[in-house]
Structure formats: structure tokens, C-alpha cells
C-alpha positions in Angstrom: -160.9 77.3 -108.7 -158.5 74.3 -109.2 -158.9 71.4 -112.0 -156.4 68.3 -111.2 -156.8 65.2 -113.7 -156.0 61.6 -112.8 -152.2 62.5 -113.6 -152.1 65.1 -110.6 -153.9 62.9 -108.1 -151.3 60.1 -109.1 -148.5 61.8 -108.9 -149.4 63.2 -105.5 -150.1 59.6 -104.1 -146.9 58.3 -105.4 -145.2 61.2 -104.0 -143.5 61.6 -107.3 -141.4 64.7 -108.1 -143.7 66.9 -108.8 -146.3 66.0 -105.5 -145.3 68.9 -104.4 -146.6 70.6 -107.2 -150.2 69.3 -106.7 -150.6 69.5 -103.1 -151.4 72.9 -102.6 -154.2 72.6 -104.8 -155.1 68.9 -103.5 -155.4 70.3 -99.9 -157.7 73.6 -100.5 -161.0 71.6 -100.9 -163.5 74.5 -101.4 -161.6 75.2 -104.6 -160.9 71.8 -106.1 -162.9 70.6 -109.1 -162.4 66.7 -109.9 -163.9 65.2 -113.2 -165.6 62.0 -112.4 -163.3 60.5 -115.2 -160.5 61.3 -113.2 -161.9 59.3 -110.3 -162.7 56.6 -112.6 -158.9 56.6 -114.1 -157.2 56.5 -110.9 -159.6 53.9 -109.7 -158.3 51.8 -112.5 -154.7 52.3 -111.7 -155.1 51.8 -108.0 -156.8 48.7 -108.4 -154.5 47.3 -111.0 -151.6 48.1 -108.4 
């Protein structure tokens, strides 16, 4: 199982230098765990942008 925090999601969405590191974990939805607080934090950043 993989846990991806808000920093990982933001890096992936922004196609930052470490996006490829998170891509494999994010694509394997069956093994992915996303804490609710991470969803909230990503939402706040995207809303601000």
C-alpha cells in the first residue's frame, strides 16, 4: 500500500521535478491510500491558485 500526502499530489499535478517519483504510486489506485487531510490541503492550494 502507498500513502501519498498533499505534497506528492501537488508535485504530480504541477509536473515538478519529482512528479515521476509519485506517478507510479498514484496510478495504482488499488494500492493507494489518500488521507482526508491531504485532499483538503490540495483543495486549498488549488483554490488559491
